[in-house]
C-alpha positions in Angstrom: -35.9 -98.2 -161.7 -32.5 -97.5 -160.3 -32.1 -96.9 -156.6 -29.1 -95.7 -154.7 -27.6 -98.3 -152.4 -26.1 -96.8 -149.3 -24.7 -100.1 -148.3 -23.1 -101.7 -151.4 -21.2 -104.2 -149.2 -24.5 -105.6 -147.7 -25.4 -105.5 -144.0 -23.2 -103.4 -141.8 -22.9 -103.3 -138.0 -22.8 -99.8 -136.4 -22.1 -99.2 -132.7 -24.8 -97.4 -130.7 -24.4 -96.5 -127.0 -27.9 -96.0 -125.7 -27.2 -95.7 -122.0 -24.5 -93.0 -121.3 -24.6 -90.8 -118.2 -22.8 -87.5 -117.9 -21.5 -85.2 -115.1 -24.3 -83.7 -113.0 -26.4 -86.9 -113.5 -29.1 -86.9 -110.8 -27.9 -90.1 -109.2 -24.4 -91.3 -108.4 -22.4 -88.5 -110.0 -19.0 -90.1 -109.5 -17.3 -88.4 -112.4 -13.7 -87.1 -111.9 -13.5 -83.5 -110.8 -14.0 -81.2 -107.8 -16.6 -79.0 -109.5 -19.2 -79.5 -112.2 -17.2 -77.5 -114.8 -14.1 -79.6 -114.0 -16.0 -82.8 -114.3 -17.4 -81.7 -117.7 -13.9 -80.7 -118.9 -12.5 -84.2 -117.9 -15.5 -85.9 -119.4 -15.3 -84.1 -122.7 -11.6 -85.0 -122.9 -12.4 -88.6 -122.4 -15.1 -88.5 -125.1 -12.8 -86.8 -127.6 -9.9 -89.2 -127.0 -12.1 -92.3 -127.3 -10.8 -94.2 -130.3 -13.7 -96.4 -131.3 -16.4 -95.1 -133.7 -19.9 -94.6 -132.2 -22.7 -93.8 -134.6 -25.4 -93.0 -132.1 -25.3 -92.0 -128.5 -28.2 -91.6 -126.0 -27.5 -89.2 -123.1 -29.2 -90.6 -120.1 -30.5 -89.1 -116.8 -33.2 -89.7 -114.3 -36.5 -87.9 -115.1 -34.5 -85.1 -116.8 -33.0 -84.2 -120.1 -31.0 -81.1 -119.0 -27.7 -82.9 -119.5 -28.7 -84.1 -123.0 -29.1 -80.4 -123.9 -25.8 -79.5 -122.3 -24.1 -82.3 -124.2 -25.6 -81.1 -127.4 -24.4 -77.5 -126.6 -20.8 -78.8 -126.2 -21.2 -80.8 -129.4 -22.6 -77.9 -131.4 -19.9 -75.4 -130.3 -17.2 -78.0 -131.2 -15.9 -78.6 -127.6 -16.9 -82.2 -128.3 -14.9 -83.0 -131.4 -15.9 -86.7 -131.7 -18.5 -87.2 -134.4 -21.9 -88.8 -133.9 -24.6 -89.3 -136.5 -27.3 -89.0 -133.9 -27.6 -87.8 -130.3 -30.7 -88.9 -128.4 -32.3 -88.0 -125.1 -32.8 -91.0 -122.8 -35.0 -90.6 -119.7 -34.4 -93.3 -117.0 -37.2 -93.9 -114.5 -38.5 -96.6 -112.1 -42.0 -98.1 -112.2 -43.9 -100.6 -110.1 -44.5 -103.5 -109.6 -41.3 -104.4 -107.8 -39.2 -107.4 -108.5 -38.6 -110.3 -106.1 -35.5 -108.4 -105.0 -37.9 -105.6 -103.9 -36.6 -103.2 -106.5 -38.9 -101.2 -108.9 -38.6 -102.0 -112.6 -35.8 -100.1 -114.5 -37.2 -98.6 -117.7 -35.8 -96.1 -120.2 -37.6 -93.9 -122.7 -35.4 -92.9 -125.7 -36.9 -90.0 -127.6 -36.7 -88.7 -131.1 -34.7 -85.4 -130.9 -37.3 -83.7 -133.1 -39.6 -83.6 -130.0 -37.0 -82.9 -127.4 -38.2 -79.3 -126.8 -41.8 -80.5 -126.1 -41.0 -83.3 -123.7 -41.8 -81.2 -120.7 -45.4 -80.9 -121.8 -45.8 -84.1 -123.6 -44.1 -86.4 -121.1 -42.9 -85.1 -117.8 -46.1 -83.1 -117.1 -48.3 -86.2 -117.8 -46.6 -88.6 -115.4 -48.2 -88.8 -112.0 -47.2 -90.1 -108.6 -49.7 -89.8 -105.7 -48.2 -89.1 -102.3 -50.3 -88.2 -99.2 -53.3 -87.4 -101.3 -51.3 -85.1 -103.7 -50.5 -85.9 -107.3 -47.0 -84.9 -108.4 -45.9 -84.8 -112.1 -42.3 -85.3 -113.1 -41.6 -81.7 -114.0 -38.7 -80.2 -112.1 -40.7 -78.0 -109.8 -43.2 -80.8 -109.0 -40.3 -83.1 -108.2 -38.9 -80.5 -105.8 -42.3 -80.1 -104.1 -42.6 -83.8 -103.7 -39.0 -84.0 -102.3 -39.8 -81.3 -99.8 -42.9 -83.1 -98.7 -41.1 -86.4 -98.3 -38.1 -84.9 -96.5 -40.2 -82.9 -94.1 -38.1 -81.4 -91.4 -35.0 -82.8 -93.0 -35.4 -80.5 -96.0 -32.3 -78.2 -96.6 -32.4 -76.9 -100.2 -34.1 -77.4 -103.5 -31.4 -79.5 -105.0 -31.6 -82.0 -102.1 -35.4 -82.0 -102.5 -35.1 -82.6 -106.3 -32.8 -85.6 -105.7 -35.1 -87.0 -103.1 -38.1 -86.5 -105.3 -36.4 -88.3 -108.2 -35.3 -91.2 -105.9 -38.8 -91.7 -104.6 -40.6 -91.2 -107.9 -41.8 -94.7 -108.7 -45.0 -94.6 -110.8 -47.4 -97.5 -111.6 -46.8 -99.1 -115.0 -50.4 -98.3 -116.0 -49.6 -94.6 -115.6 -46.7 -94.8 -118.0 -48.7 -96.9 -120.4 -51.6 -94.4 -120.3 -49.3 -91.5 -121.2 -48.2 -93.2 -124.4 -51.6 -94.6 -125.3 -53.1 -91.0 -125.2 -50.4 -89.4 -127.3 -49.8 -91.1 -130.6 -47.0 -88.7 -131.6 -45.1 -89.4 -128.4 -45.5 -93.2 -128.8 -44.3 -93.1 -132.5 -41.2 -91.1 -131.5 -40.1 -93.1 -128.5 -38.1 -96.3 -128.1 -39.1 -97.9 -124.7 -36.4 -100.1 -123.2 -36.6 -102.2 -120.0 -33.9 -103.9 -118.0 -34.0 -107.6 -118.6 -32.2 -108.8 -115.5 -33.7 -110.3 -112.3 -32.6 -107.5 -109.9 -34.5 -104.6 -111.4 -35.8 -106.0 -114.7 -38.7 -108.1 -116.0 -36.9 -111.3 -115.2 -37.3 -110.3 -111.5 -41.1 -110.8 -111.8 -40.5 -114.6 -112.2 -39.6 -115.3 -108.6 -42.3 -113.3 -106.8 -44.4 -116.2 -105.6 -43.6 -119.8 -105.3 -46.0 -121.9 -107.4 -48.6 -123.9 -105.5 -48.9 -127.5 -106.2 -50.4 -128.0 -109.7 -49.9 -124.4 -110.8 -47.9 -123.6 -114.0 -47.6 -119.8 -113.7 -46.8 -117.4 -110.9 -49.2 -114.5 -110.1 -47.2 -111.9 -112.1 -47.0 -113.9 -115.3 -49.7 -111.9 -117.0 -48.1 -108.6 -115.8 -44.8 -109.7 -117.3 -46.5 -110.5 -120.6 -48.0 -106.9 -120.6 -44.5 -105.5 -120.0 -43.1 -107.6 -122.9 -45.8 -106.4 -125.3 -45.3 -102.8 -124.3 -41.5 -102.4 -124.6 -39.3 -102.5 -127.7 -35.8 -103.3 -126.5 -34.1 -104.9 -123.5 -30.9 -103.8 -121.7 -28.8 -106.7 -120.5 -25.6 -106.5 -118.5 -22.7 -108.2 -120.1 -19.9 -109.2 -117.7 -16.4 -109.4 -119.2 -14.1 -111.6 -117.2 
């Protein structure tokens, strides 16, 4: 039986960029421009003029996929002229336990675009962070309510509250694991990626406790093993000197 071979030359390497932020990202929006529109204009020009081919791109933001939809809008209306075979939504979040640097674990959930319109109900609404006897989901309004509660008398506007809510939203690993365990479709359409470094990644669980005499493992060794069995990929920072 004959079968079409899409790769007659054998294995081929394709470039995927799975951690790309955009203007209006919810943390550290340092893109060039004095207004959001100006930032997006400059950003799109940079994307269009980039010479290297990128097959797949994942638009990343913290507990939010608004900018993924905005990027797709610019791509679909031809403002973004650079071609991509696939555009993915990537949700970045923080989970506990913390590393020995006292930072929560940096984890990313990269979703299949076919479920992007249902992520609010399937994912954000199912996450939970308990603060002062109130449980907050990761939907936009719930994050605003949480931010207002945390800011107290320092609250000024909803955008400030949203940013504060996102900054403080650190859920237990077991909560994230439960969300995926209870939704087979979500799990089958998600790539879960964790930072691999020692500052905010799983390697940072190694130095939590000094080993006592005769011990072979630290007290978070089993927790690290659970992380490793749960995730699918690792992000590692590469320094170019």
